[in-house]
N, C-alpha and C positions, 0 to 999 in steps of 0.2 A: 434443519440449516446442520451442516457439517464444517467444525473448525479446525483449524491446525495451527499451529504457532509460528512466528515467523522464521526463526532458525530452521524450521524444516523446509520452508520456502525458500530461505537461502541455498540449503543444500539442494534442494531440487533442480535450482535453476544455475549451481557454480557458483553463487556469489559469493567472494571471500571477504566482503568490507566487514571493518568494526562496526558495531551499533552496539548502543548502550544495554546492558544486560537486560533491564527490565522490557525493553522494547524485543529482544530476543523471545524473550518468554510470551510476549504477548500473542493472544488468539486473533486470529482473522478467519473468514470466511475463505473454505479449500478451494471456492471456485478459481482463483489466482491460479493455482496448481496446472490448469489448462489454459492459461491466458499464453498471449505471443510477447515476449522479451525482446526490449530493444536495448541498446545502452551506449551512451556519449558521455566522451571522458569517464568521470567515476559515478555517473547518475543512471539508473535503471529504470525502466517504464514497463509494467507488465497490465497489457490491456487484453478485454475479455467482453464480447458481447453476449447477453443471455437472449432465450428465446423471447423474453418479455420484453425484447426492443430497448433495454438498458447497458449502457457502457460502463463497465467498473474498470478502474483505473488506480495501480499501486505505484506510487511514485517513491523510490528510493535513493534519497542524496545525502550519503554518510557524513558529508562536508556542511551540510546544511543546518540552521536552526531547529527546524522540523525536519529531521532524516527520514521519516515516513509520512506519507500523506495518500490518504483514501478520499478517490473522488469518484463518483456516479453522474453519468448524463443519465436525465431521465428522457421518457419518449416525448415530453411536451417540450423539451429542450433547457430545461431544467438543470443545474448541477445541486450536489448536496455533497458532503463528506465531511472527514475529520484529520487535522492535523495533529501529528506526535511529536513532542518537544522532544530535545537531548536529554533534559531532566525528568526523572519521573513525575508524573503528575496529569492532571487532565490533559486529555486530547482537546482541542480546539476546534469546534463546526467551522466549517468553511464559511457560514454565513456570519461568523461572527469576527471574521478579520477584513 
């Protein structure tokens, strides 16, 4: 698995929003670089579907309590993922909220 830092992803998609420094340096799977970007107001969504029929989504919401959310929809219909808070700390698994 190859990783890139969030700052690289934001540059790739020309997203100029301010996010916490710790998130900008956080690593994510580079698969998102090939995703499709949509924007609504100041919120962004990057979606990519893999050959294994898994849909990966990254939500970037700069003004939210959790400005970065990663969610994957599995072939069985279940979801998993992680929410990353504004303040540095551990991410919160989606199933814990």
